[in-house]
Structures are given as C-alpha cells and as structure tokens.
PDB file with SEQRES, HELIX, SHEET and CRYST1 records, atoms N, CA, C and O in Angstrom:
SEQRES   1 A   74  MET ALA GLN HIS ALA TYR ASP LEU SER MET PHE GLU GLU          
SEQRES   2 A   74  LYS LYS PRO ASN VAL VAL ALA LEU LYS PRO ASN LYS LYS          
SEQRES   3 A   74  ALA VAL ARG ALA ASN LYS ARG GLN ARG ARG VAL GLN SER          
SEQRES   4 A   74  THR LEU ASN THR LEU ALA THR VAL ALA CYS THR ALA VAL          
SEQRES   5 A   74  ALA LEU SER PHE VAL LEU LEU ALA ILE PHE ALA ARG VAL          
SEQRES   6 A   74  ARG LEU THR GLU LEU ASN THR SER ILE                          
HELIX    1 AA1 HIS A    4  TYR A    6  5                                   3    
HELIX    2 AA2 LEU A    8  PHE A   11  5                                   4    
HELIX    3 AA3 LYS A   25  SER A   73  1                                  49    
CRYST1    1.000    1.000    1.000  90.00  90.00  90.00 P 1           1          
ATOM      1  N   MET A   1      47.457  -3.911  -9.173  1.00  0.00           N  
ATOM      2  CA  MET A   1      46.753  -3.754 -10.419  1.00  0.00           C  
ATOM      3  C   MET A   1      45.301  -4.174 -10.211  1.00  0.00           C  
ATOM      4  O   MET A   1      44.996  -5.366 -10.161  1.00  0.00           O  
ATOM      5  N   ALA A   2      44.404  -3.189 -10.089  1.00  0.00           N  
ATOM      6  CA  ALA A   2      42.988  -3.463  -9.855  1.00  0.00           C  
ATOM      7  C   ALA A   2      42.235  -3.348 -11.171  1.00  0.00           C  
ATOM      8  O   ALA A   2      42.385  -2.385 -11.923  1.00  0.00           O  
ATOM      9  N   GLN A   3      41.445  -4.333 -11.411  1.00  0.00           N  
ATOM     10  CA  GLN A   3      40.643  -4.305 -12.626  1.00  0.00           C  
ATOM     11  C   GLN A   3      39.223  -3.890 -12.257  1.00  0.00           C  
ATOM     12  O   GLN A   3      38.683  -4.324 -11.240  1.00  0.00           O  
ATOM     13  N   HIS A   4      38.637  -3.060 -13.081  1.00  0.00           N  
ATOM     14  CA  HIS A   4      37.295  -2.558 -12.800  1.00  0.00           C  
ATOM     15  C   HIS A   4      36.236  -3.645 -12.927  1.00  0.00           C  
ATOM     16  O   HIS A   4      35.161  -3.526 -12.339  1.00  0.00           O  
ATOM     17  N   ALA A   5      36.512  -4.676 -13.666  1.00  0.00           N  
ATOM     18  CA  ALA A   5      35.540  -5.746 -13.842  1.00  0.00           C  
ATOM     19  C   ALA A   5      35.336  -6.529 -12.548  1.00  0.00           C  
ATOM     20  O   ALA A   5      34.278  -7.126 -12.344  1.00  0.00           O  
ATOM     21  N   TYR A   6      36.340  -6.528 -11.675  1.00  0.00           N  
ATOM     22  CA  TYR A   6      36.257  -7.279 -10.426  1.00  0.00           C  
ATOM     23  C   TYR A   6      36.091  -6.368  -9.222  1.00  0.00           C  
ATOM     24  O   TYR A   6      36.240  -6.823  -8.088  1.00  0.00           O  
ATOM     25  N   ASP A   7      35.792  -5.110  -9.435  1.00  0.00           N  
ATOM     26  CA  ASP A   7      35.622  -4.160  -8.338  1.00  0.00           C  
ATOM     27  C   ASP A   7      34.191  -4.276  -7.813  1.00  0.00           C  
ATOM     28  O   ASP A   7      33.261  -3.749  -8.423  1.00  0.00           O  
ATOM     29  N   LEU A   8      34.015  -4.958  -6.691  1.00  0.00           N  
ATOM     30  CA  LEU A   8      32.691  -5.191  -6.131  1.00  0.00           C  
ATOM     31  C   LEU A   8      32.232  -4.046  -5.231  1.00  0.00           C  
ATOM     32  O   LEU A   8      31.102  -4.075  -4.742  1.00  0.00           O  
ATOM     33  N   SER A   9      33.057  -3.062  -5.003  1.00  0.00           N  
ATOM     34  CA  SER A   9      32.653  -1.946  -4.146  1.00  0.00           C  
ATOM     35  C   SER A   9      31.566  -1.095  -4.807  1.00  0.00           C  
ATOM     36  O   SER A   9      30.884  -0.329  -4.126  1.00  0.00           O  
ATOM     37  N   MET A  10      31.402  -1.221  -6.101  1.00  0.00           N  
ATOM     38  CA  MET A  10      30.355  -0.473  -6.795  1.00  0.00           C  
ATOM     39  C   MET A  10      28.967  -0.992  -6.424  1.00  0.00           C  
ATOM     40  O   MET A  10      27.986  -0.261  -6.561  1.00  0.00           O  
ATOM     41  N   PHE A  11      28.863  -2.244  -5.956  1.00  0.00           N  
ATOM     42  CA  PHE A  11      27.575  -2.843  -5.651  1.00  0.00           C  
ATOM     43  C   PHE A  11      27.205  -2.745  -4.180  1.00  0.00           C  
ATOM     44  O   PHE A  11      26.126  -3.189  -3.789  1.00  0.00           O  
ATOM     45  N   GLU A  12      28.081  -2.171  -3.353  1.00  0.00           N  
ATOM     46  CA  GLU A  12      27.767  -2.015  -1.935  1.00  0.00           C  
ATOM     47  C   GLU A  12      26.774  -0.880  -1.757  1.00  0.00           C  
ATOM     48  O   GLU A  12      26.800   0.116  -2.480  1.00  0.00           O  
ATOM     49  N   GLU A  13      25.891  -1.059  -0.767  1.00  0.00           N  
ATOM     50  CA  GLU A  13      24.897  -0.015  -0.516  1.00  0.00           C  
ATOM     51  C   GLU A  13      25.563   1.158   0.186  1.00  0.00           C  
ATOM     52  O   GLU A  13      26.400   0.991   1.073  1.00  0.00           O  
ATOM     53  N   LYS A  14      25.163   2.348  -0.240  1.00  0.00           N  
ATOM     54  CA  LYS A  14      25.703   3.561   0.357  1.00  0.00           C  
ATOM     55  C   LYS A  14      24.622   4.216   1.189  1.00  0.00           C  
ATOM     56  O   LYS A  14      23.442   4.140   0.845  1.00  0.00           O  
ATOM     57  N   LYS A  15      25.004   4.855   2.270  1.00  0.00           N  
ATOM     58  CA  LYS A  15      24.042   5.552   3.109  1.00  0.00           C  
ATOM     59  C   LYS A  15      23.596   6.824   2.397  1.00  0.00           C  
ATOM     60  O   LYS A  15      24.425   7.604   1.928  1.00  0.00           O  
ATOM     61  N   PRO A  16      22.299   7.027   2.319  1.00  0.00           N  
ATOM     62  CA  PRO A  16      21.817   8.260   1.681  1.00  0.00           C  
ATOM     63  C   PRO A  16      22.055   9.455   2.595  1.00  0.00           C  
ATOM     64  O   PRO A  16      21.929   9.351   3.815  1.00  0.00           O  
ATOM     65  N   ASN A  17      22.391  10.559   2.007  1.00  0.00           N  
ATOM     66  CA  ASN A  17      22.607  11.787   2.759  1.00  0.00           C  
ATOM     67  C   ASN A  17      21.284  12.547   2.801  1.00  0.00           C  
ATOM     68  O   ASN A  17      20.976  13.330   1.903  1.00  0.00           O  
ATOM     69  N   VAL A  18      20.505  12.305   3.863  1.00  0.00           N  
ATOM     70  CA  VAL A  18      19.188  12.918   3.992  1.00  0.00           C  
ATOM     71  C   VAL A  18      19.241  13.922   5.134  1.00  0.00           C  
ATOM     72  O   VAL A  18      19.726  13.623   6.225  1.00  0.00           O  
ATOM     73  N   VAL A  19      18.739  15.103   4.864  1.00  0.00           N  
ATOM     74  CA  VAL A  19      18.706  16.151   5.874  1.00  0.00           C  
ATOM     75  C   VAL A  19      17.243  16.406   6.219  1.00  0.00           C  
ATOM     76  O   VAL A  19      16.417  16.610   5.330  1.00  0.00           O  
ATOM     77  N   ALA A  20      16.928  16.394   7.504  1.00  0.00           N  
ATOM     78  CA  ALA A  20      15.546  16.645   7.931  1.00  0.00           C  
ATOM     79  C   ALA A  20      15.267  18.144   7.847  1.00  0.00           C  
ATOM     80  O   ALA A  20      16.006  18.966   8.388  1.00  0.00           O  
ATOM     81  N   LEU A  21      14.180  18.472   7.155  1.00  0.00           N  
ATOM     82  CA  LEU A  21      13.783  19.865   7.017  1.00  0.00           C  
ATOM     83  C   LEU A  21      12.701  20.200   8.019  1.00  0.00           C  
ATOM     84  O   LEU A  21      11.943  19.329   8.446  1.00  0.00           O  
ATOM     85  N   LYS A  22      12.631  21.469   8.393  1.00  0.00           N  
ATOM     86  CA  LYS A  22      11.564  21.918   9.278  1.00  0.00           C  
ATOM     87  C   LYS A  22      10.265  21.917   8.486  1.00  0.00           C  
ATOM     88  O   LYS A  22      10.252  22.271   7.307  1.00  0.00           O  
ATOM     89  N   PRO A  23       9.170  21.518   9.132  1.00  0.00           N  
ATOM     90  CA  PRO A  23       7.903  21.475   8.400  1.00  0.00           C  
ATOM     91  C   PRO A  23       7.434  22.876   8.014  1.00  0.00           C  
ATOM     92  O   PRO A  23       7.532  23.822   8.796  1.00  0.00           O  
ATOM     93  N   ASN A  24       6.927  22.981   6.798  1.00  0.00           N  
ATOM     94  CA  ASN A  24       6.397  24.237   6.295  1.00  0.00           C  
ATOM     95  C   ASN A  24       5.041  24.477   6.954  1.00  0.00           C  
ATOM     96  O   ASN A  24       4.188  23.589   6.940  1.00  0.00           O  
ATOM     97  N   LYS A  25       4.827  25.657   7.527  1.00  0.00           N  
ATOM     98  CA  LYS A  25       3.597  25.932   8.261  1.00  0.00           C  
ATOM     99  C   LYS A  25       2.375  25.856   7.357  1.00  0.00           C  
ATOM    100  O   LYS A  25       1.332  25.343   7.765  1.00  0.00           O  
ATOM    101  N   LYS A  26       2.493  26.359   6.140  1.00  0.00           N  
ATOM    102  CA  LYS A  26       1.364  26.298   5.213  1.00  0.00           C  
ATOM    103  C   LYS A  26       1.055  24.860   4.842  1.00  0.00           C  
ATOM    104  O   LYS A  26      -0.112  24.474   4.763  1.00  0.00           O  
ATOM    105  N   ALA A  27       2.083  24.070   4.616  1.00  0.00           N  
ATOM    106  CA  ALA A  27       1.880  22.670   4.245  1.00  0.00           C  
ATOM    107  C   ALA A  27       1.273  21.888   5.409  1.00  0.00           C  
ATOM    108  O   ALA A  27       0.414  21.030   5.201  1.00  0.00           O  
ATOM    109  N   VAL A  28       1.714  22.179   6.630  1.00  0.00           N  
ATOM    110  CA  VAL A  28       1.174  21.491   7.798  1.00  0.00           C  
ATOM    111  C   VAL A  28      -0.291  21.854   7.975  1.00  0.00           C  
ATOM    112  O   VAL A  28      -1.116  20.984   8.254  1.00  0.00           O  
ATOM    113  N   ARG A  29      -0.623  23.128   7.817  1.00  0.00           N  
ATOM    114  CA  ARG A  29      -1.999  23.580   7.959  1.00  0.00           C  
ATOM    115  C   ARG A  29      -2.891  22.958   6.877  1.00  0.00           C  
ATOM    116  O   ARG A  29      -4.007  22.519   7.158  1.00  0.00           O  
ATOM    117  N   ALA A  30      -2.387  22.926   5.642  1.00  0.00           N  
ATOM    118  CA  ALA A  30      -3.158  22.341   4.539  1.00  0.00           C  
ATOM    119  C   ALA A  30      -3.343  20.841   4.753  1.00  0.00           C  
ATOM    120  O   ALA A  30      -4.409  20.297   4.467  1.00  0.00           O  
ATOM    121  N   ASN A  31      -2.310  20.179   5.252  1.00  0.00           N  
ATOM    122  CA  ASN A  31      -2.393  18.745   5.508  1.00  0.00           C  
ATOM    123  C   ASN A  31      -3.408  18.453   6.610  1.00  0.00           C  
ATOM    124  O   ASN A  31      -4.160  17.482   6.523  1.00  0.00           O  
ATOM    125  N   LYS A  32      -3.429  19.291   7.644  1.00  0.00           N  
ATOM    126  CA  LYS A  32      -4.376  19.107   8.733  1.00  0.00           C  
ATOM    127  C   LYS A  32      -5.807  19.307   8.235  1.00  0.00           C  
ATOM    128  O   LYS A  32      -6.711  18.556   8.601  1.00  0.00           O  
ATOM    129  N   ARG A  33      -6.001  20.328   7.396  1.00  0.00           N  
ATOM    130  CA  ARG A  33      -7.325  20.583   6.839  1.00  0.00           C  
ATOM    131  C   ARG A  33      -7.775  19.436   5.945  1.00  0.00           C  
ATOM    132  O   ARG A  33      -8.936  19.027   5.983  1.00  0.00           O  
ATOM    133  N   GLN A  34      -6.852  18.923   5.142  1.00  0.00           N  
ATOM    134  CA  GLN A  34      -7.181  17.816   4.243  1.00  0.00           C  
ATOM    135  C   GLN A  34      -7.548  16.564   5.043  1.00  0.00           C  
ATOM    136  O   GLN A  34      -8.472  15.845   4.665  1.00  0.00           O  
ATOM    137  N   ARG A  35      -6.843  16.296   6.136  1.00  0.00           N  
ATOM    138  CA  ARG A  35      -7.166  15.146   6.976  1.00  0.00           C  
ATOM    139  C   ARG A  35      -8.545  15.303   7.611  1.00  0.00           C  
ATOM    140  O   ARG A  35      -9.297  14.334   7.724  1.00  0.00           O  
ATOM    141  N   ARG A  36      -8.875  16.534   8.025  1.00  0.00           N  
ATOM    142  CA  ARG A  36     -10.173  16.786   8.637  1.00  0.00           C  
ATOM    143  C   ARG A  36     -11.295  16.566   7.625  1.00  0.00           C  
ATOM    144  O   ARG A  36     -12.313  15.953   7.945  1.00  0.00           O  
ATOM    145  N   VAL A  37     -11.107  17.067   6.404  1.00  0.00           N  
ATOM    146  CA  VAL A  37     -12.112  16.887   5.353  1.00  0.00           C  
ATOM    147  C   VAL A  37     -12.246  15.408   4.998  1.00  0.00           C  
ATOM    148  O   VAL A  37     -13.360  14.913   4.828  1.00  0.00           O  
ATOM    149  N   GLN A  38     -11.127  14.703   4.884  1.00  0.00           N  
ATOM    150  CA  GLN A  38     -11.158  13.279   4.547  1.00  0.00           C  
ATOM    151  C   GLN A  38     -11.843  12.489   5.647  1.00  0.00           C  
ATOM    152  O   GLN A  38     -12.599  11.560   5.363  1.00  0.00           O  
ATOM    153  N   SER A  39     -11.591  12.845   6.900  1.00  0.00           N  
ATOM    154  CA  SER A  39     -12.230  12.168   8.016  1.00  0.00           C  
ATOM    155  C   SER A  39     -13.740  12.376   7.979  1.00  0.00           C  
ATOM    156  O   SER A  39     -14.505  11.443   8.225  1.00  0.00           O  
ATOM    157  N   THR A  40     -14.167  13.599   7.671  1.00  0.00           N  
ATOM    158  CA  THR A  40     -15.595  13.888   7.574  1.00  0.00           C  
ATOM    159  C   THR A  40     -16.232  13.094   6.435  1.00  0.00           C  
ATOM    160  O   THR A  40     -17.314  12.530   6.600  1.00  0.00           O  
ATOM    161  N   LEU A  41     -15.569  13.049   5.286  1.00  0.00           N  
ATOM    162  CA  LEU A  41     -16.100  12.294   4.152  1.00  0.00           C  
ATOM    163  C   LEU A  41     -16.180  10.802   4.458  1.00  0.00           C  
ATOM    164  O   LEU A  41     -17.143  10.141   4.071  1.00  0.00           O  
ATOM    165  N   ASN A  42     -15.185  10.273   5.144  1.00  0.00           N  
ATOM    166  CA  ASN A  42     -15.208   8.855   5.520  1.00  0.00           C  
ATOM    167  C   ASN A  42     -16.364   8.564   6.459  1.00  0.00           C  
ATOM    168  O   ASN A  42     -17.030   7.537   6.331  1.00  0.00           O  
ATOM    169  N   THR A  43     -16.604   9.471   7.408  1.00  0.00           N  
ATOM    170  CA  THR A  43     -17.710   9.286   8.340  1.00  0.00           C  
ATOM    171  C   THR A  43     -19.048   9.327   7.613  1.00  0.00           C  
ATOM    172  O   THR A  43     -19.925   8.502   7.868  1.00  0.00           O  
ATOM    173  N   LEU A  44     -19.201  10.286   6.710  1.00  0.00           N  
ATOM    174  CA  LEU A  44     -20.446  10.384   5.948  1.00  0.00           C  
ATOM    175  C   LEU A  44     -20.671   9.149   5.075  1.00  0.00           C  
ATOM    176  O   LEU A  44     -21.796   8.660   4.969  1.00  0.00           O  
ATOM    177  N   ALA A  45     -19.621   8.652   4.459  1.00  0.00           N  
ATOM    178  CA  ALA A  45     -19.744   7.451   3.624  1.00  0.00           C  
ATOM    179  C   ALA A  45     -20.131   6.244   4.473  1.00  0.00           C  
ATOM    180  O   ALA A  45     -20.939   5.420   4.046  1.00  0.00           O  
ATOM    181  N   THR A  46     -19.564   6.135   5.666  1.00  0.00           N  
ATOM    182  CA  THR A  46     -19.900   5.029   6.563  1.00  0.00           C  
ATOM    183  C   THR A  46     -21.356   5.106   6.992  1.00  0.00           C  
ATOM    184  O   THR A  46     -22.057   4.094   7.010  1.00  0.00           O  
ATOM    185  N   VAL A  47     -21.812   6.303   7.336  1.00  0.00           N  
ATOM    186  CA  VAL A  47     -23.205   6.477   7.748  1.00  0.00           C  
ATOM    187  C   VAL A  47     -24.147   6.168   6.588  1.00  0.00           C  
ATOM    188  O   VAL A  47     -25.183   5.534   6.786  1.00  0.00           O  
ATOM    189  N   ALA A  48     -23.800   6.607   5.386  1.00  0.00           N  
ATOM    190  CA  ALA A  48     -24.653   6.351   4.221  1.00  0.00           C  
ATOM    191  C   ALA A  48     -24.729   4.858   3.921  1.00  0.00           C  
ATOM    192  O   ALA A  48     -25.815   4.340   3.659  1.00  0.00           O  
ATOM    193  N   CYS A  49     -23.617   4.168   3.953  1.00  0.00           N  
ATOM    194  CA  CYS A  49     -23.619   2.724   3.693  1.00  0.00           C  
ATOM    195  C   CYS A  49     -24.413   1.973   4.759  1.00  0.00           C  
ATOM    196  O   CYS A  49     -25.136   1.026   4.448  1.00  0.00           O  
ATOM    197  N   THR A  50     -24.278   2.393   6.007  1.00  0.00           N  
ATOM    198  CA  THR A  50     -25.033   1.767   7.088  1.00  0.00           C  
ATOM    199  C   THR A  50     -26.527   1.996   6.904  1.00  0.00           C  
ATOM    200  O   THR A  50     -27.331   1.091   7.126  1.00  0.00           O  
ATOM    201  N   ALA A  51     -26.898   3.214   6.498  1.00  0.00           N  
ATOM    202  CA  ALA A  51     -28.315   3.517   6.264  1.00  0.00           C  
ATOM    203  C   ALA A  51     -28.875   2.689   5.119  1.00  0.00           C  
ATOM    204  O   ALA A  51     -30.004   2.204   5.208  1.00  0.00           O  
ATOM    205  N   VAL A  52     -28.120   2.518   4.059  1.00  0.00           N  
ATOM    206  CA  VAL A  52     -28.579   1.708   2.928  1.00  0.00           C  
ATOM    207  C   VAL A  52     -28.743   0.246   3.346  1.00  0.00           C  
ATOM    208  O   VAL A  52     -29.740  -0.389   3.002  1.00  0.00           O  
ATOM    209  N   ALA A  53     -27.782  -0.282   4.074  1.00  0.00           N  
ATOM    210  CA  ALA A  53     -27.859  -1.672   4.526  1.00  0.00           C  
ATOM    211  C   ALA A  53     -29.046  -1.864   5.470  1.00  0.00           C  
ATOM    212  O   ALA A  53     -29.765  -2.858   5.371  1.00  0.00           O  
ATOM    213  N   LEU A  54     -29.250  -0.920   6.380  1.00  0.00           N  
ATOM    214  CA  LEU A  54     -30.363  -1.017   7.313  1.00  0.00           C  
ATOM    215  C   LEU A  54     -31.702  -0.920   6.590  1.00  0.00           C  
ATOM    216  O   LEU A  54     -32.656  -1.612   6.945  1.00  0.00           O  
ATOM    217  N   SER A  55     -31.772  -0.059   5.576  1.00  0.00           N  
ATOM    218  CA  SER A  55     -33.026   0.063   4.826  1.00  0.00           C  
ATOM    219  C   SER A  55     -33.336  -1.229   4.061  1.00  0.00           C  
ATOM    220  O   SER A  55     -34.502  -1.612   3.958  1.00  0.00           O  
ATOM    221  N   PHE A  56     -32.317  -1.906   3.524  1.00  0.00           N  
ATOM    222  CA  PHE A  56     -32.548  -3.185   2.852  1.00  0.00           C  
ATOM    223  C   PHE A  56     -33.068  -4.238   3.832  1.00  0.00           C  
ATOM    224  O   PHE A  56     -33.971  -5.008   3.503  1.00  0.00           O  
ATOM    225  N   VAL A  57     -32.499  -4.267   5.026  1.00  0.00           N  
ATOM    226  CA  VAL A  57     -32.944  -5.231   6.031  1.00  0.00           C  
ATOM    227  C   VAL A  57     -34.386  -4.941   6.435  1.00  0.00           C  
ATOM    228  O   VAL A  57     -35.211  -5.852   6.510  1.00  0.00           O  
ATOM    229  N   LEU A  58     -34.685  -3.676   6.692  1.00  0.00           N  
ATOM    230  CA  LEU A  58     -36.049  -3.313   7.077  1.00  0.00           C  
ATOM    231  C   LEU A  58     -37.042  -3.576   5.943  1.00  0.00           C  
ATOM    232  O   LEU A  58     -38.174  -3.991   6.190  1.00  0.00           O  
ATOM    233  N   LEU A  59     -36.626  -3.338   4.725  1.00  0.00           N  
ATOM    234  CA  LEU A  59     -37.492  -3.616   3.576  1.00  0.00           C  
ATOM    235  C   LEU A  59     -37.786  -5.111   3.460  1.00  0.00           C  
ATOM    236  O   LEU A  59     -38.913  -5.504   3.162  1.00  0.00           O  
ATOM    237  N   ALA A  60     -36.778  -5.934   3.693  1.00  0.00           N  
ATOM    238  CA  ALA A  60     -36.971  -7.387   3.636  1.00  0.00           C  
ATOM    239  C   ALA A  60     -37.920  -7.837   4.738  1.00  0.00           C  
ATOM    240  O   ALA A  60     -38.795  -8.670   4.500  1.00  0.00           O  
ATOM    241  N   ILE A  61     -37.756  -7.294   5.940  1.00  0.00           N  
ATOM    242  CA  ILE A  61     -38.651  -7.653   7.048  1.00  0.00           C  
ATOM    243  C   ILE A  61     -40.079  -7.207   6.741  1.00  0.00           C  
ATOM    244  O   ILE A  61     -41.022  -7.970   6.954  1.00  0.00           O  
ATOM    245  N   PHE A  62     -40.249  -5.989   6.246  1.00  0.00           N  
ATOM    246  CA  PHE A  62     -41.572  -5.469   5.922  1.00  0.00           C  
ATOM    247  C   PHE A  62     -42.237  -6.314   4.838  1.00  0.00           C  
ATOM    248  O   PHE A  62     -43.428  -6.612   4.925  1.00  0.00           O  
ATOM    249  N   ALA A  63     -41.476  -6.695   3.827  1.00  0.00           N  
ATOM    250  CA  ALA A  63     -42.031  -7.523   2.753  1.00  0.00           C  
ATOM    251  C   ALA A  63     -42.453  -8.884   3.285  1.00  0.00           C  
ATOM    252  O   ALA A  63     -43.486  -9.411   2.870  1.00  0.00           O  
ATOM    253  N   ARG A  64     -41.671  -9.467   4.200  1.00  0.00           N  
ATOM    254  CA  ARG A  64     -42.014 -10.765   4.781  1.00  0.00           C  
ATOM    255  C   ARG A  64     -43.302 -10.667   5.608  1.00  0.00           C  
ATOM    256  O   ARG A  64     -44.163 -11.545   5.538  1.00  0.00           O  
ATOM    257  N   VAL A  65     -43.421  -9.593   6.385  1.00  0.00           N  
ATOM    258  CA  VAL A  65     -44.626  -9.399   7.200  1.00  0.00           C  
ATOM    259  C   VAL A  65     -45.838  -9.210   6.302  1.00  0.00           C  
ATOM    260  O   VAL A  65     -46.892  -9.795   6.549  1.00  0.00           O  
ATOM    261  N   ARG A  66     -45.699  -8.412   5.281  1.00  0.00           N  
ATOM    262  CA  ARG A  66     -46.813  -8.156   4.372  1.00  0.00           C  
ATOM    263  C   ARG A  66     -47.238  -9.445   3.653  1.00  0.00           C  
ATOM    264  O   ARG A  66     -48.429  -9.705   3.483  1.00  0.00           O  
ATOM    265  N   LEU A  67     -46.265 -10.234   3.239  1.00  0.00           N  
ATOM    266  CA  LEU A  67     -46.562 -11.499   2.581  1.00  0.00           C  
ATOM    267  C   LEU A  67     -47.286 -12.450   3.546  1.00  0.00           C  
ATOM    268  O   LEU A  67     -48.224 -13.144   3.155  1.00  0.00           O  
ATOM    269  N   THR A  68     -46.850 -12.475   4.779  1.00  0.00           N  
ATOM    270  CA  THR A  68     -47.488 -13.316   5.781  1.00  0.00           C  
ATOM    271  C   THR A  68     -48.930 -12.889   6.011  1.00  0.00           C  
ATOM    272  O   THR A  68     -49.818 -13.735   6.116  1.00  0.00           O  
ATOM    273  N   GLU A  69     -49.173 -11.580   6.091  1.00  0.00           N  
ATOM    274  CA  GLU A  69     -50.535 -11.073   6.269  1.00  0.00           C  
ATOM    275  C   GLU A  69     -51.427 -11.420   5.073  1.00  0.00           C  
ATOM    276  O   GLU A  69     -52.600 -11.752   5.246  1.00  0.00           O  
ATOM    277  N   LEU A  70     -50.872 -11.343   3.868  1.00  0.00           N  
ATOM    278  CA  LEU A  70     -51.650 -11.697   2.686  1.00  0.00           C  
ATOM    279  C   LEU A  70     -51.988 -13.192   2.673  1.00  0.00           C  
ATOM    280  O   LEU A  70     -53.087 -13.585   2.281  1.00  0.00           O  
ATOM    281  N   ASN A  71     -51.036 -14.013   3.105  1.00  0.00           N  
ATOM    282  CA  ASN A  71     -51.282 -15.464   3.143  1.00  0.00           C  
ATOM    283  C   ASN A  71     -52.333 -15.821   4.175  1.00  0.00           C  
ATOM    284  O   ASN A  71     -53.126 -16.735   3.946  1.00  0.00           O  
ATOM    285  N   THR A  72     -52.365 -15.134   5.299  1.00  0.00           N  
ATOM    286  CA  THR A  72     -53.349 -15.458   6.328  1.00  0.00           C  
ATOM    287  C   THR A  72     -54.754 -14.986   5.918  1.00  0.00           C  
ATOM    288  O   THR A  72     -55.753 -15.552   6.361  1.00  0.00           O  
ATOM    289  N   SER A  73     -54.826 -13.948   5.072  1.00  0.00           N  
ATOM    290  CA  SER A  73     -56.130 -13.447   4.653  1.00  0.00           C  
ATOM    291  C   SER A  73     -56.741 -14.300   3.551  1.00  0.00           C  
ATOM    292  O   SER A  73     -57.939 -14.204   3.283  1.00  0.00           O  
ATOM    293  N   ILE A  74     -55.931 -15.130   2.915  1.00  0.00           N  
ATOM    294  CA  ILE A  74     -56.440 -15.981   1.810  1.00  0.00           C  
ATOM    295  C   ILE A  74     -57.082 -17.195   2.331  1.00  0.00           C  
ATOM    296  O   ILE A  74     -57.563 -18.020   1.554  1.00  0.00           O  
TER     297      ILE A  74                                                      
END                                                                             
C-alpha cells in the first residue's frame, strides 16, 4: 500500500531527452556575420575610447606647458 504523500520519486531529477540538431546553414552564416560586425564595432569603440583618453592627456600636458610659459613671462 503506497501512499502518494510519501512517494519521493517525484522529486528525483530526470535526465532530459535532448537531441542534437544539425546546424542550420542560414543561421550559421548569419551568426558568423553578426560576430564579425560585433567584433568590428568593439574594435571601433576601443579605438575611440583610447583616442578620447589620449586627447585628454595631451590636453592636460599642453595646458600645463602653456601655464608654465605664461608664469615665466610674468
């Protein structure tokens, strides 16, 4: 006489039945194109951020030099 309230087999993990599908050629091609575009955008963003950071550093150096020249002329 088994009671359903004490049936612990309902809480055991079951193996999922997963079947591997062949990759869709259109999806693979689109995924490759998307990765290429994303890689290009990441590179451009990195170059832009580096250029902005470098311009701030150069601007700070230029301002310091200009200030020094003004102080020596006074």
